[in-house]
C-alpha positions in Angstrom: 73.7 69.3 115.0 74.7 72.7 113.8 72.4 74.2 111.1 75.3 74.3 108.5 75.9 70.5 108.8 74.3 68.4 106.2 72.1 65.6 107.5 72.3 62.7 105.1 69.8 59.8 105.3 71.3 56.6 106.5 71.3 53.6 104.2 71.3 50.0 105.2 74.5 48.0 104.2 72.5 46.1 101.6 71.7 49.3 99.8 75.4 50.0 99.3 76.2 46.6 97.9 77.6 46.5 94.3 75.1 45.5 91.8 75.4 44.6 88.1 74.2 47.0 85.6 73.5 47.1 81.9 71.3 45.1 79.5 72.5 41.7 80.8 71.7 42.3 84.5 69.5 39.8 86.3 68.0 41.9 89.0 67.6 38.9 91.3 71.1 37.6 91.0 74.2 38.8 92.9 77.0 40.1 90.7 79.5 37.6 92.1 77.6 34.6 90.6 76.4 36.2 87.4 77.6 34.4 84.2 79.9 36.4 81.9 78.5 34.6 78.9 75.9 37.1 77.8 78.4 40.0 77.8 81.0 37.9 75.9 78.4 36.8 73.4 77.2 40.3 72.8 80.7 41.6 72.3 81.7 38.9 69.9 78.5 39.2 67.8 79.2 43.0 67.6 82.7 42.3 66.5 81.5 39.9 63.8 79.2 42.7 62.5 82.1 45.1 62.5 84.1 42.6 60.4 81.2 42.3 57.9 81.0 46.1 57.6 84.8 46.3 57.2 84.7 43.7 54.5 81.9 45.5 52.7 83.8 48.8 52.9 86.8 47.1 51.3 84.6 45.9 48.4 82.8 49.2 48.0 86.0 51.4 48.1 88.2 48.9 46.2 90.5 48.5 49.2 92.8 45.5 49.5 91.3 43.4 52.4 94.9 42.5 53.5 95.6 46.2 54.0 92.6 46.5 56.3 93.4 43.2 58.2 97.0 44.2 58.6 96.3 47.8 59.6 97.6 49.0 63.0 95.0 51.1 64.8 97.8 52.8 66.8 101.5 52.4 66.7 101.8 50.5 70.0 98.8 48.2 69.3 98.6 44.9 67.4 97.1 44.9 63.9 93.4 44.5 63.2 93.6 40.7 62.7 95.5 40.2 66.0 93.0 42.3 67.9 90.1 40.1 66.7 92.1 37.0 67.8 92.7 38.5 71.2 89.1 39.5 71.6 88.1 35.9 71.0 90.7 34.7 73.5 89.5 37.3 76.0 86.0 35.7 75.9 86.9 32.0 75.9 89.9 31.8 78.3 88.2 33.5 81.3 85.0 31.5 80.6 86.9 28.3 80.6 88.9 29.1 83.8 85.9 30.3 85.7 83.7 27.4 84.7 86.5 24.9 85.1 86.2 23.6 81.6 88.9 22.8 79.1 90.0 25.8 77.0 89.9 25.0 73.3 93.1 26.0 71.5 92.7 28.2 68.5 95.8 28.7 66.4 96.3 32.3 65.3 96.4 31.5 61.5 93.5 33.6 60.3 94.2 35.7 57.2 90.8 36.6 55.8 87.6 38.2 57.0 85.8 34.8 56.6 88.4 33.0 58.7 88.2 35.7 61.4 84.4 35.3 61.5 84.9 31.6 61.7 87.1 32.1 64.8 84.4 34.3 66.3 81.8 31.6 65.6 84.0 29.0 67.3 84.5 31.2 70.4 80.7 31.9 70.5 79.9 28.2 70.2 82.3 27.4 73.0 81.0 30.0 75.5 77.4 29.2 74.6 78.0 25.5 75.4 79.0 26.3 79.0 76.0 25.8 81.3 75.3 28.7 83.6 75.5 26.6 86.7 79.2 26.0 85.9 79.9 29.5 87.2 78.4 28.7 90.6 81.1 29.3 93.2 83.5 30.9 90.7 83.9 34.0 92.9 85.8 31.8 95.5 87.9 29.8 93.0 91.6 30.5 92.8 92.5 31.0 89.2 96.2 30.6 88.4 97.3 31.5 84.9 99.4 28.7 83.3 102.6 30.8 83.1 102.5 31.6 86.8 101.9 28.0 87.8 105.3 27.1 86.4 107.2 29.8 88.3 108.7 28.6 91.6 108.4 31.2 94.3 111.4 31.3 96.6 
């Protein structure tokens, strides 16, 4: 080896494997079988806290709650209420599909902070009820979204 070449230590293949990170990591569990429930629960609880803060800000600053709930964060995004509904769906739909459980239908009819927190609570209750062993083998399951399952491929 020429002196200007950098000699890097060799690593075994297992040292290069992808591993989960963050506060919900189970160090003895492979990322492919890790349940998504802790991450979804954490996110939904944080969202509920944000709703509580927003509602308190409306009360403290004499802001119409409907103005806050209908606010668009950016022109090409949905309003605040719809973003909360989509966040709940983003937690329950993949959880249902990966665990092969029935996805509960939540109509998008919420118009108040209390109703949105209720939706978050229903989503939390659903994901919490899924046993961790329901995700075993999820990394090998074929997940076909309902819309795609109705399209005929020629």
